[in-house]
C-alpha positions in Angstrom: 83.0 -12.7 42.2 84.3 -16.2 43.3 83.7 -17.7 39.8 85.7 -16.2 37.1 82.8 -15.7 34.7 83.1 -14.4 31.1 81.8 -10.9 30.6 78.3 -11.8 29.4 76.7 -8.6 30.5 77.7 -5.0 30.2 81.5 -5.1 30.5 81.9 -1.6 31.9 79.5 -2.2 34.8 80.9 -5.7 35.5 84.5 -4.3 35.7 83.3 -1.5 37.9 81.5 -3.9 40.2 84.6 -6.0 40.5 86.7 -3.0 41.5 84.2 -2.1 44.2 84.1 -5.6 45.6 87.8 -6.0 45.7 88.2 -2.7 47.6 85.5 -3.4 50.1 87.1 -6.0 52.4 90.3 -4.1 53.0 88.2 -1.1 54.0 86.4 -3.4 56.5 89.7 -4.5 58.0 90.7 -0.8 58.3 87.3 -0.2 59.9 87.8 -3.0 62.4 91.2 -1.5 63.3 89.6 1.9 63.7 87.1 0.4 66.1 89.9 -0.9 68.2 91.5 2.6 68.2 88.1 4.3 68.7 88.6 6.3 65.5 85.6 5.0 63.6 84.0 8.4 63.0 87.1 9.7 61.2 87.2 6.6 59.0 83.5 6.8 58.1 83.8 10.5 57.2 87.1 10.5 55.3 87.6 6.9 54.3 91.0 5.2 53.9 94.1 6.2 52.1 92.2 6.5 48.8 89.8 9.0 50.4 86.7 7.0 49.5 84.2 6.4 52.3 83.1 2.7 52.8 79.4 3.7 52.6 80.0 5.2 49.2 81.5 1.9 48.0 78.5 0.0 49.3 76.1 2.4 47.5 78.1 1.9 44.2 77.9 -1.9 44.6 74.1 -1.7 45.0 73.7 0.5 41.9 75.8 -1.9 39.8 74.0 -5.0 40.9 70.7 -3.4 39.9 72.0 -3.4 36.3 72.6 -7.1 36.3 69.1 -8.3 37.1 68.3 -9.8 33.7 71.8 -10.9 33.0 71.7 -13.1 36.2 68.2 -14.4 35.6 68.9 -17.1 33.0 71.1 -19.0 35.5 68.9 -18.8 38.5 66.5 -21.7 37.8 69.3 -24.1 36.9 71.6 -23.0 39.7 68.9 -23.0 42.3 68.0 -26.6 41.2 71.7 -27.6 41.6 72.0 -26.1 45.0 68.7 -27.5 46.2 70.1 -31.0 45.4 73.3 -30.1 47.2 71.4 -29.1 50.4 70.6 -32.8 50.8 74.3 -33.6 51.4 75.3 -30.5 53.3 75.7 -32.3 56.5 78.0 -34.9 54.9 80.0 -32.1 53.3 80.5 -30.4 56.6 82.0 -33.6 57.8 84.5 -33.8 54.8 82.3 -35.7 52.4 82.2 -34.5 48.8 79.6 -35.6 46.2 81.3 -38.2 43.9 82.3 -36.8 40.5 84.6 -38.1 37.8 88.3 -37.6 38.7 88.9 -35.6 35.5 86.1 -33.2 36.4 87.6 -32.7 39.9 91.0 -32.0 38.5 89.5 -29.6 35.9 87.8 -27.7 38.7 91.0 -27.6 40.8 92.9 -26.3 37.8 90.3 -23.6 37.2 90.2 -22.4 40.8 94.0 -22.3 41.2 94.4 -20.6 37.9 92.0 -17.9 39.0 93.7 -17.6 42.4 97.2 -17.3 40.8 95.9 -14.7 38.4 94.7 -12.4 41.2 97.8 -13.0 43.3 100.3 -12.3 40.5 98.4 -9.2 39.4 98.5 -7.9 43.0 94.7 -7.6 43.2 94.4 -9.5 46.5 96.4 -9.8 49.6 94.2 -12.2 51.6 92.5 -14.9 49.6 90.5 -18.1 50.5 89.7 -21.2 48.6 86.8 -23.1 50.2 84.9 -26.3 49.7 85.8 -29.8 48.6 89.2 -30.9 47.3 91.0 -27.8 48.7 93.9 -29.9 50.0 94.6 -30.8 46.4 94.2 -27.1 45.4 96.8 -26.1 48.1 99.4 -28.6 46.7 98.7 -27.4 43.2 99.2 -23.7 44.2 102.5 -24.6 45.8 103.8 -26.1 42.6 102.7 -23.3 40.2 105.7 -21.9 38.3 104.2 -18.4 38.0 103.9 -18.1 41.9 107.4 -19.5 42.5 108.9 -16.9 40.2 106.9 -14.0 41.8 107.8 -14.7 45.4 111.1 -15.1 47.2 109.7 -17.9 49.3 106.5 -19.9 49.5 105.6 -21.0 53.0 103.1 -23.9 53.5 101.5 -24.7 56.8 98.9 -27.4 57.5 96.6 -26.5 60.3 94.8 -29.4 62.1 92.1 -29.0 64.7 93.0 -27.1 67.9 96.2 -25.7 66.4 97.2 -22.5 68.3 98.6 -19.3 66.9 102.0 -19.9 68.5 102.2 -23.3 66.8 101.5 -21.8 63.4 104.1 -19.1 64.0 106.6 -21.8 65.0 106.1 -23.7 61.8 106.4 -20.5 59.7 109.7 -19.6 61.5 111.1 -23.1 60.9 110.4 -22.8 57.2 111.9 -19.2 57.1 115.0 -20.6 58.7 115.2 -23.5 56.3 114.6 -21.4 53.1 115.9 -18.0 54.0 118.3 -18.6 57.0 116.2 -16.3 59.2 116.6 -17.0 63.0 113.5 -16.7 65.1 115.5 -15.6 68.1 116.6 -12.4 66.4 113.4 -11.1 64.9 109.6 -11.3 65.6 107.5 -12.9 62.9 106.2 -9.7 61.3 109.7 -8.2 61.1 111.1 -11.5 59.7 108.5 -11.5 56.9 109.3 -7.9 56.0 112.7 -9.0 54.8 111.3 -11.0 51.9 108.4 -11.2 49.3 106.4 -14.1 50.6 103.4 -16.3 49.8 101.9 -18.0 52.9 99.6 -21.0 52.2 97.5 -21.9 55.2 95.9 -25.3 54.6 92.9 -25.7 56.9 91.4 -28.6 54.9 91.6 -30.9 58.0 89.2 -28.8 60.0 91.5 -26.4 61.7 91.0 -22.6 61.5 92.7 -19.6 63.0 92.3 -15.9 62.8 95.1 -14.9 60.5 95.0 -11.3 61.8 96.4 -12.7 65.1 99.5 -13.7 63.2 100.2 -10.0 62.5 101.5 -10.8 59.1 102.7 -7.8 57.1 100.4 -8.1 54.0 102.2 -5.2 52.2 105.1 -7.6 51.8 103.3 -10.7 50.6 100.1 -12.6 50.3 98.1 -15.2 52.3 96.0 -18.0 50.8 93.7 -20.0 53.1 92.3 -23.4 51.9 89.4 -24.8 53.9 86.4 -27.0 53.6 84.2 -24.4 55.3 81.5 -23.1 52.9 81.3 -19.6 54.3 84.8 -18.6 55.3 83.9 -14.9 55.2 81.7 -15.5 58.3 84.9 -16.5 60.2 87.6 -14.3 58.5 87.3 -11.2 56.4 89.1 -12.0 53.2 89.6 -10.0 50.0 88.2 -12.8 47.9 86.7 -16.2 48.6 87.0 -18.7 45.7 84.5 -21.5 46.1 85.3 -24.8 44.6 81.6 -25.5 44.1 81.4 -22.5 41.8 84.2 -23.9 39.7 82.2 -27.1 39.5 79.2 -25.0 38.3 79.9 -25.2 34.5 79.9 -29.0 34.8 76.8 -29.1 37.0 74.9 -26.7 34.7 75.8 -28.8 31.7 74.8 -32.1 33.3 71.5 -30.7 34.8 70.5 -29.2 31.4 71.2 -32.4 29.6 68.3 -34.0 31.5 67.9 -37.4 33.0 67.4 -39.1 29.6 71.0 -38.8 28.7 72.9 -42.1 29.2 76.3 -41.3 30.7 79.1 -43.8 30.2 82.7 -42.9 31.0 83.2 -42.1 27.3 80.3 -39.6 27.4 81.6 -38.1 30.6 85.0 -37.4 29.0 83.3 -36.0 25.9 81.1 -33.8 28.1 84.1 -32.4 30.0 85.8 -31.6 26.7 82.7 -29.7 25.6 82.5 -27.8 28.9 86.2 -26.9 28.6 85.7 -25.6 25.1 82.9 -23.3 26.4 85.6 -21.5 28.4 83.4 -20.8 31.4 80.6 -19.1 29.5 77.5 -20.2 31.4 74.9 -19.2 28.8 76.8 -21.1 26.1 77.0 -24.1 28.4 73.3 -24.2 29.0 72.4 -23.7 25.3 74.9 -26.4 24.2 73.6 -28.9 26.8 70.0 -28.2 25.7 70.9 -28.8 22.1 72.5 -32.2 23.0 69.6 -33.3 25.2 68.6 -36.8 24.3 71.4 -37.3 21.8 72.7 -40.8 22.7 75.0 -41.3 19.7 78.7 -40.6 20.6 79.5 -39.7 17.0 77.2 -36.7 17.2 79.0 -35.5 20.3 82.4 -36.0 18.6 81.1 -33.9 15.7 80.1 -31.1 18.0 83.5 -31.1 19.7 85.2 -31.1 16.4 83.1 -28.2 15.1 83.7 -26.1 18.3 87.5 -26.7 18.0 87.7 -25.8 14.3 85.3 -22.8 14.6 87.0 -21.5 17.7 90.5 -21.7 16.2 89.5 -20.2 12.8 87.1 -17.5 14.0 88.3 -13.9 14.0 86.0 -11.4 15.7 86.4 -7.6 15.2 83.5 -6.9 17.6 84.7 -7.0 21.2 81.1 -7.4 22.4 81.0 -10.9 20.9 82.3 -14.0 22.5 83.8 -16.8 20.3 82.2 -19.5 22.3 78.7 -18.0 21.9 79.3 -17.7 18.1 80.3 -21.4 17.9 77.4 -22.7 20.0 74.7 -20.6 18.3 76.0 -21.7 14.9 75.8 -25.3 16.1 72.2 -24.8 17.3 71.3 -22.8 14.1 72.5 -25.6 11.8 70.2 -28.1 13.5 66.9 -26.3 13.5 64.5 -26.0 10.6 64.1 -23.0 8.3 60.8 -21.9 9.8 62.3 -21.7 13.3 65.2 -19.7 11.9 62.9 -17.2 10.3 60.9 -16.9 13.6 64.2 -16.2 15.4 65.2 -13.7 12.8 61.8 -12.0 13.4 62.6 -11.7 17.1 65.9 -9.9 16.5 63.9 -6.9 15.1 62.7 -5.9 18.5 64.4 -3.2 20.5 66.7 -3.9 23.5 64.6 -4.4 26.6 61.3 -4.3 24.8 58.7 -6.5 26.5 57.1 -8.9 24.0 53.9 -10.7 24.9 53.8 -14.3 23.8 50.5 -13.9 21.9 51.7 -10.7 20.2 54.8 -12.5 19.1 52.9 -15.4 17.6 50.5 -13.0 15.9 53.5 -11.3 14.3 54.8 -14.6 13.0 51.3 -15.2 11.5 51.1 -11.8 9.9 54.6 -12.3 8.3 53.5 -15.7 6.9 56.2 -17.6 8.9 53.6 -20.0 10.4 50.1 -21.1 9.5 48.4 -21.7 12.9 48.6 -20.4 16.4 49.3 -23.9 17.6 52.3 -24.2 15.3 53.6 -20.9 16.8 53.2 -22.1 20.3 55.1 -25.3 19.6 57.9 -23.4 17.9 58.0 -21.0 20.9 58.4 -23.9 23.3 61.2 -25.3 21.3 63.0 -22.0 21.3 62.5 -21.7 25.0 64.0 -25.2 25.3 67.0 -24.3 23.3 67.4 -21.2 25.5 67.6 -18.9 22.4 64.5 -17.2 23.7 63.5 -16.9 27.4 60.3 -16.7 29.3 60.9 -13.8 31.7 58.0 -12.9 34.0 55.5 -13.9 31.3 57.2 -12.0 28.5 59.5 -13.3 25.7 63.0 -11.9 25.8 66.2 -12.5 23.9 69.5 -11.7 25.6 71.4 -8.9 24.0 74.5 -11.0 23.5 72.4 -13.7 21.7 70.9 -11.1 19.5 74.2 -9.5 18.6 75.8 -12.8 17.7 72.7 -13.8 15.6 72.6 -10.5 13.7 76.3 -10.2 13.1 77.5 -13.8 12.6 74.7 -16.4 12.3 71.9 -14.9 10.2 74.1 -13.5 7.5 75.4 -17.0 7.0 71.8 -18.3 6.6 71.0 -15.6 4.1 74.1 -16.5 2.1 73.3 -20.2 2.2 69.7 -19.6 1.1 70.9 -17.6 -1.9 73.3 -20.4 -2.8 70.6 -23.1 -2.6 68.3 -21.0 -4.7 71.0 -20.6 -7.2 71.6 -24.4 -7.1 67.9 -24.9 -7.8 67.7 -22.8 -11.0 71.2 -22.8 -12.5 71.8 -25.0 -15.5 75.6 -24.7 -15.7 78.1 -27.5 -16.4 79.8 -27.2 -13.0 78.4 -26.3 -9.6 81.0 -26.1 -6.8 80.0 -25.1 -3.3 82.8 -26.3 -1.0 83.5 -25.6 2.6 80.6 -23.2 2.8 78.5 -24.5 5.8 75.6 -25.6 3.6 73.2 -27.7 5.6 70.1 -27.7 3.5 69.5 -28.5 -0.2 66.6 -27.8 -2.5 64.0 -30.6 -3.0 64.5 -31.2 -6.7 66.8 -28.8 -8.5 66.6 -28.8 -12.3 70.2 -29.2 -13.4 69.7 -31.1 -16.6 73.1 -29.9 -18.1 75.3 -30.0 -15.0 78.2 -32.4 -15.3 80.1 -31.6 -12.0 78.5 -31.1 -8.6 80.9 -30.7 -5.6 79.6 -30.1 -2.1 82.8 -31.1 -0.4 83.5 -30.1 3.2 80.1 -28.9 4.0 80.3 -30.6 7.4 76.7 -29.7 8.4 75.1 -31.3 5.4 73.4 -34.4 7.0 70.6 -35.3 4.6 69.9 -35.1 0.8 66.2 -34.6 -0.1 64.6 -37.8 -1.7 64.2 -36.3 -5.2 67.4 -34.2 -5.2 69.0 -36.1 -8.1 65.8 -36.4 -10.2 66.9 -33.9 -12.9 70.7 -34.5 -13.0 70.9 -37.1 -15.7 74.0 -35.5 -17.3 76.1 -35.5 -14.1 79.5 -37.1 -14.5 81.2 -36.3 -11.2 79.6 -36.1 -7.8 81.8 -35.1 -4.8 80.1 -35.3 -1.4 83.4 -35.8 0.6 83.7 -34.7 4.2 80.0 -34.1 4.8 77.8 -35.6 7.6 75.6 -37.8 5.3 74.5 -41.2 6.5 73.2 -42.5 3.2 72.1 -41.5 -0.2 68.5 -41.1 -1.5 67.0 -43.5 -4.0 67.0 -40.8 -6.7 70.8 -41.6 -7.0 69.5 -44.1 -9.6 68.7 -41.2 -11.9 72.5 -40.4 -12.3 72.7 -42.6 -15.4 75.8 -40.7 -16.7 77.8 -40.7 -13.4 81.4 -41.8 -13.7 82.9 -40.7 -10.4 81.3 -40.7 -6.9 83.3 -39.4 -4.0 82.2 -39.9 -0.3 85.7 -39.8 1.2 85.8 -38.8 4.9 82.1 -39.1 5.5 82.5 -40.5 9.0 78.8 -40.9 9.6 78.0 -42.7 6.3 76.7 -46.2 7.0 75.0 -47.7 4.0 74.8 -47.5 0.2 71.3 -47.8 -1.3 70.5 -50.7 -3.6 69.9 -48.2 -6.4 73.7 -47.8 -6.6 73.5 -50.7 -9.0 71.8 -48.5 -11.7 75.0 -46.5 -12.1 76.2 -48.6 -15.0 78.9 -46.0 -16.2 80.5 -45.6 -12.8 84.3 -45.9 -12.9 85.3 -44.6 -9.5 83.6 -45.2 -6.1 85.5 -43.6 -3.2 84.2 -44.6 0.3 87.5 -44.3 2.1 87.1 -42.9 5.6 83.4 -43.8 5.9 81.7 -46.0 8.5 80.0 -48.3 6.0 78.5 -51.5 7.3 78.6 -53.6 4.1 78.6 -53.4 0.3 75.2 -54.2 -1.2 75.2 -57.0 -3.8 73.8 -54.5 -6.3 77.1 -52.6 -6.5 78.3 -55.6 -8.5 76.2 -54.3 -11.4 78.7 -51.4 -11.8 80.8 -53.5 -14.1 82.8 -50.5 -15.5 84.3 -49.8 -12.1 88.1 -49.2 -12.2 88.7 -47.7 -8.8 87.1 -48.9 -5.6 88.0 -47.6 -2.1 86.0 -48.6 0.9 86.3 -48.4 4.7 84.1 -50.6 7.0 82.7 -49.7 10.4 84.7 -51.6 13.1 81.7 -52.9 15.0 79.1 -53.6 12.4 78.4 -57.3 13.2 75.2 -56.7 15.2 73.9 -54.4 12.5 74.5 -57.0 9.8 73.0 -59.7 11.8 69.9 -57.6 12.4 69.5 -57.0 8.7 70.3 -60.7 7.9 73.5 -59.7 5.9 76.1 -62.5 6.0 79.0 -60.9 4.2 80.7 -57.5 4.4 81.5 -57.9 0.6 79.2 -60.5 -1.0 81.0 -63.3 -2.8 81.3 -62.7 -6.5 80.8 -58.9 -6.4 84.5 -58.0 -6.8 85.1 -60.5 -9.6 82.4 -58.6 -11.7 84.8 -55.6 -11.9 86.9 -57.0 -14.8 88.4 -53.6 -15.5 89.3 -52.8 -11.8 92.8 -51.3 -11.5 92.8 -50.1 -7.9 91.2 -51.7 -4.8 91.5 -50.4 -1.3 89.7 -52.1 1.6 90.1 -50.7 5.2 88.8 -52.9 8.0 89.4 -52.9 11.7 91.7 -55.9 12.7 89.3 -56.5 15.6 86.4 -57.4 13.2 86.0 -61.2 13.4 83.7 -61.2 10.4 86.5 -60.1 8.1 88.7 -63.1 9.2 85.9 -65.3 7.6 85.1 -63.0 4.6 88.6 -62.4 3.5 89.0 -65.9 2.0 86.2 -65.2 -0.5 87.4 -61.7 -1.1 90.9 -62.9 -2.1 89.4 -65.6 -4.4 87.6 -62.8 -6.2 90.7 -60.5 -6.3 92.8 -63.2 -7.9 90.4 -63.1 -10.9 91.0 -59.4 -11.5 93.7 -59.5 -14.2 93.8 -55.7 -14.6 94.4 -55.0 -10.9 97.6 -53.0 -10.3 97.1 -51.4 -6.9 95.7 -53.2 -3.7 95.4 -52.2 -0.1 94.2 -55.0 2.1 94.4 -56.5 5.6 95.3 -60.2 5.4 94.9 -61.9 8.9 96.7 -65.1 7.9 100.2 -65.2 6.2 99.4 -68.2 4.0 96.6 -66.1 2.2 99.1 -63.4 1.1 99.9 -63.1 -2.6 101.4 -60.4 -4.8 100.3 -61.3 -8.3 101.1 -58.6 -10.9 100.6 -55.7 -8.5 102.8 -52.6 -9.1 101.5 -50.9 -5.9 100.4 -52.7 -2.7 99.7 -51.8 0.9 99.5 -55.0 2.9 98.9 -55.5 6.6 99.5 -59.2 7.5 98.9 -61.1 10.7 96.0 -61.4 13.1 96.1 -58.7 15.8 93.9 -56.4 17.8 93.9 -52.6 17.3 96.3 -50.8 19.6 94.6 -48.3 21.9 97.8 -46.3 22.0 100.3 -46.7 19.1 104.0 -47.3 19.9 104.9 -45.2 16.9 104.5 -41.4 16.8 101.5 -40.4 14.8 103.3 -38.3 12.2 105.8 -41.2 11.5 102.9 -43.7 11.1 101.1 -41.3 8.7 104.3 -41.0 6.6 104.6 -44.8 6.4 101.0 -45.0 5.1 101.9 -42.7 2.3 104.4 -45.2 0.8 103.0 -46.9 -2.4 104.5 -50.4 -1.7 104.3 -51.1 2.0 104.2 -54.3 4.0 103.2 -54.4 7.7 103.8 -57.7 9.4 102.2 -58.1 12.8 102.5 -60.8 15.5 104.9 -63.0 13.5 106.5 -66.1 14.9 108.8 -67.1 12.0 110.0 -65.8 8.6 107.5 -67.0 6.1 108.3 -67.3 2.4 105.2 -65.3 1.5 106.5 -62.4 3.5 110.0 -62.6 1.9 108.5 -62.6 -1.6 106.4 -59.5 -1.0 109.2 -57.8 1.0 111.5 -58.2 -2.0 109.4 -55.6 -4.0 108.4 -53.4 -1.0 109.8 -49.9 -0.4 108.4 -49.7 3.2 108.4 -52.3 5.9 106.8 -52.2 9.4 107.6 -55.2 11.6 105.4 -55.1 14.7 105.5 -57.5 17.6 107.5 -60.4 16.1 108.0 -62.9 18.8 111.0 -65.0 17.7 113.2 -63.0 15.4 116.7 -62.3 16.7 118.2 -60.4 13.7 116.4 -58.6 10.9 118.8 -60.2 8.4 116.8 -63.4 8.7 114.5 -61.9 6.1 117.5 -62.0 3.8 119.4 -58.7 3.1 118.8 -59.0 -0.7 115.0 -58.8 0.1 115.4 -55.4 1.8 117.6 -53.5 -0.6 114.6 -51.7 -2.1 113.4 -50.5 1.2 113.3 -46.7 1.8 111.3 -46.8 5.0 111.7 -49.3 7.8 110.0 -49.4 11.2 110.7 -52.0 13.9 108.4 -52.1 16.9 108.3 -54.2 20.1 110.2 -57.3 18.7 111.3 -58.6 22.1 113.9 -61.1 20.9 115.6 -58.9 18.3 119.3 -58.5 19.2 120.7 -56.8 16.1 119.4 -55.4 12.8 122.2 -56.4 10.5 124.4 -59.5 11.1 126.5 -62.0 9.3 127.2 -60.1 6.0 129.5 -62.1 3.7 131.9 -60.6 1.2 131.2 -57.0 2.3 127.6 -57.2 1.0 125.8 -53.9 0.7 122.7 -53.9 3.0 120.0 -51.3 3.2 121.5 -49.5 0.2 118.3 -47.5 -0.5 117.0 -47.0 3.1 116.2 -43.4 4.0 114.3 -43.7 7.3 114.9 -46.2 10.1 112.8 -46.2 13.3 113.3 -48.7 16.1 110.9 -48.6 19.1 110.5 -50.6 22.3 113.1 -53.3 21.9 114.0 -55.3 25.0 116.9 -57.3 23.7 118.5 -55.0 21.0 122.2 -54.8 21.7 123.5 -53.1 18.5 122.5 -52.0 15.0 125.1 -54.0 13.1 127.4 -57.0 13.6 130.1 -58.1 11.3 131.4 -56.6 8.1 129.2 -54.7 5.5 129.8 -53.1 2.1 130.7 -49.4 1.8 127.3 -48.5 0.4 125.4 -49.9 3.4 123.0 -47.4 5.0 124.5 -44.8 2.7 121.2 -43.1 1.8 119.9 -43.1 5.4 118.7 -39.6 6.4 116.6 -40.2 9.5 117.4 -42.5 12.4 115.3 -42.9 15.6 115.9 -45.4 18.5 113.4 -45.3 21.3 113.0 -47.4 24.5 115.8 -50.0 23.7 116.5 -51.1 27.2 119.6 -53.2 26.6 121.3 -51.0 23.9 124.7 -49.8 25.2 126.0 -48.0 22.1 124.8 -47.4 18.6 127.6 -46.9 16.1 130.7 -49.0 15.3 133.2 -47.1 13.3 132.4 -49.1 10.1 128.7 -48.1 10.3 129.6 -44.5 11.2 131.7 -44.2 8.1 128.8 -45.1 5.9 126.3 -42.6 7.4 127.4 -39.8 5.1 123.8 -38.5 4.4 122.3 -38.8 7.9 120.4 -35.5 8.7 118.4 -36.3 11.8 119.3 -38.5 14.8 117.0 -39.1 17.8 117.8 -41.4 20.7 115.3 -41.7 23.5 114.8 -43.7 26.7 117.7 -46.1 26.2 118.9 -46.4 29.9 122.2 -48.3 29.2 123.7 -46.2 26.5 127.0 -44.6 27.7 128.1 -43.2 24.3 126.7 -43.2 20.8 130.0 -44.4 19.4 132.3 -47.3 20.5 135.8 -46.2 21.5 138.1 -46.1 18.5 141.9 -45.6 18.0 143.4 -42.1 18.2 144.4 -42.1 14.5 140.7 -41.4 13.6 140.6 -38.2 15.6 141.2 -35.9 12.7 138.3 -37.3 10.6 134.8 -35.8 10.7 131.9 -38.2 10.9 128.1 -37.6 10.3 129.0 -34.8 7.9 125.3 -34.1 7.0 123.8 -34.3 10.5 121.6 -31.2 11.2 119.4 -32.3 14.1 120.3 -34.5 17.1 118.1 -35.3 20.1 119.3 -37.2 23.1 116.4 -37.8 25.5 116.3 -39.7 28.8 119.7 -41.4 28.6 120.7 -41.6 32.3 124.0 -43.4 31.7 125.3 -41.2 28.8 128.8 -40.0 29.6 129.8 -38.6 26.3 128.4 -38.3 22.8 131.0 -39.5 20.4 133.9 -41.0 22.4 136.3 -38.3 21.3 135.5 -38.4 17.6 134.8 -35.2 15.6 131.2 -35.3 14.5 128.4 -33.2 12.9 130.2 -30.2 11.4 126.9 -28.9 10.0 124.7 -29.4 13.2 121.9 -26.8 13.5 119.8 -28.1 16.4 120.9 -30.1 19.6 118.4 -31.3 22.2 119.7 -33.0 25.4 117.1 -33.9 28.1 117.7 -35.9 31.3 121.2 -37.0 30.6 122.5 -36.4 34.2 126.0 -38.0 33.6 126.8 -35.9 30.6 128.8 -33.4 32.6 130.6 -31.7 29.7 130.4 -31.0 26.0 133.5 -31.5 23.8 134.5 -29.1 21.0 134.6 -32.3 18.9 130.9 -32.9 19.5 129.7 -29.3 19.3 132.0 -27.8 16.6 129.4 -26.7 14.1 129.3 -23.0 13.1 125.7 -23.5 11.9 124.3 -24.3 15.4 121.1 -22.3 15.9 119.6 -23.7 19.1 120.5 -26.0 22.0 117.6 -27.2 24.2 118.0 -28.8 27.7 117.3 -28.5 31.4 118.6 -25.3 33.1 120.1 -27.4 35.9 122.1 -29.5 33.5 123.3 -26.6 31.5 124.4 -24.6 34.5 126.4 -27.5 35.9 128.4 -28.2 32.7 132.1 -28.0 32.9 134.1 -26.2 30.2 137.6 -27.5 30.9 138.9 -27.9 27.3 141.3 -25.3 26.0 139.3 -25.3 22.7 136.4 -23.5 24.3 136.9 -19.7 24.0 134.9 -17.4 26.2 133.2 -16.0 23.0 132.1 -19.5 21.9 130.7 -20.2 25.4 128.8 -17.0 25.3 127.4 -17.8 21.9 126.2 -21.2 23.1 124.6 -19.7 26.1 122.8 -17.2 23.9 121.2 -20.0 21.8 120.3 -22.2 24.8 116.6 -22.7 25.4 115.6 -24.3 28.8 113.2 -27.3 29.0 110.9 -27.8 32.0 110.6 -31.3 33.3 107.0 -30.9 34.5 105.7 -29.5 31.2 104.9 -31.5 28.2 108.2 -32.4 26.6 106.9 -33.0 23.1 105.2 -29.6 23.1 108.4 -27.9 24.2 110.5 -29.7 21.5 108.0 -28.7 18.8 108.4 -25.1 19.7 111.0 -23.1 17.6 
């Protein structure tokens, strides 16, 4: 009962067993009290207040346990192995030593144990609970901080009990905390009476070796709850508790996973984190954990693990089960196993599902049945398959018989096998249909027929069949009429040589095939190919034969970031062979994705650019150019350039959704690690509609790129330019600057003091809709009145982590008080601005504001009616402490208006994830 296992066996019996166990220990305490009062016969005869005799409860437990024999069996071998290993360090553990485990695993186990404890406490199921084993001191601290417990109890008392601590010392510490938190005086009341005046949670931390008999404290458990944390393994031998939660049991999912992976698995920190994620997704289901670990045994490629995690996440979130007897995790894991075993094994498993529940199946009889059904050809083949299925834990060898767990059988029959039957029907249709278009998308197809006869088919789409990992060698043999082949978002690594038979193919899509590594040389036979899409693949190089596809008009390719060793091993000197691109005389669009860490690209890009300059039809180009002097624009109408040598950031400074929006722009320039303002950058910037300036080391004002070069910009991101002091400065003759700009994001600026200096034309920033400033440590205010007057279309404003900002607006003369500024503003977020005193310096702003978020602005002690005047305001988010401390001293605030604002206020919790809270409606 210590481990909160999922209901893998009969739910009714399991629940009944829990009820019996949870009632037993309180009866034992009553029995002990009866012994003291010499009234034991009455208790044994009539029981406690519920009228149930303790012997009856014990008999019921025994009957329930008998029904769990087979359900417990699958874990016994693995668990006993784990605990045999642990016996070797038992002596060390008794001395406070804990077997080393990754910190993330320890924290995960602590969270699991404390979550279980808090659940039983808040539901009122237990009054005296113990958490035992390693890391319990951390568990005690975690419990003390849990919001659900703080809200349930009037007071949480926490006492640390060292060795040789007496009962009186513990009582003294409890009284001191009661006096501090509740004002209760120990002189007036004994401890039990004092505790009756409140609903309490008492945490006794015995992690340092101390232990006391809590019953000697005479704590009134009907008014509260006690939690003991101790490193003692068997606390019940010392104290009779309602429930003992053992930390080692909450480590059990991890231990089972690791032990079933086997010693052959190489475990780096990356694999450890991936393993923990997989264990978490199994949601405590021990059978699923064992089966998943067995399926991954010996798999040393991290990409395969990532694929498993991705499948589990997608399957778990999208799966809807009407049958309560089925567990989502089991469905996901069995589907994963199913997709990775051959058809013969699948048919053998299907045969096993035909046996009745509990029916004993002799191994020889089972293999004979497979032979009679024509599933296998020899007994030896059957024995090998049986061993494999034992190894996958789909079948189990139980006392010499072959058994399949009922839960496994139900999931196979209701979820997995129907999928196989559907896929087999589809692949058979694919083999014999001669239609012009065959579309089987997002359908979990994992096998294809050997050589389908599709002589008249012109379109074949197998997109988003994530489990399709291999195409049979002769699959394309009879598809000579095929014009379009879409294999996007599959798990293919390469294509068969029979691709050369697609002599009519015009479009080949392999977009998003993250495992795809290499094009076959036979690709050169596709003389009519016009589009080749390899974006989002992990390709190592382009073969020289691709240059024979002279009719190519669109080419998109993504290279693997760490392919140098592979290329060296295959004696390939270039990622794109010199002269290949220049063969594509009709090429109109070229996209090349490389990792900036790839040193080979720094060498290869010179030849690549020489070839590109010969492509007179090229109109769209996406390219990483390490050196500024290599940059050119030519006659391009669309371009996506990343310029400047740099290393890939592990963590981006820009929010993911903002960076993705930037990448959608059709003419963007990303300039990284610049030290001057090169003419090549200015020339391209003049025609760009999006600009990302990342880590420029000398620039003091953005105007150095010349304002006239930025008037077409709609999207501008400025990131970590440590010397940048202002964005716009020194405009002459009221020049219009950023007249087309719609989005401006400024992140991590050490020296930025203001957005604009000097005069600017009335149309400057006029189209700006979204403005974000984050982590600008020297910024004191944002808007001068001249800039504020131009922001007529600003809809969203976000200011975060700017520690010196006192107001968003510089102070202005009183004559401007009657004017409304920021007339289109709908959303405003002010986050972590510790010096903010007011929002708009007394100016009327944002008459159409709908959403206001204020977080950690401790000096913002009041809100003005000029700042919060909108009748459209739907939500205000902030900390409860801040909201409750606001002063409402202006005469403009009516009681009805204050009540309305209070009704739309949503509290934010500091210790929870802020971004998650902000995303919630």
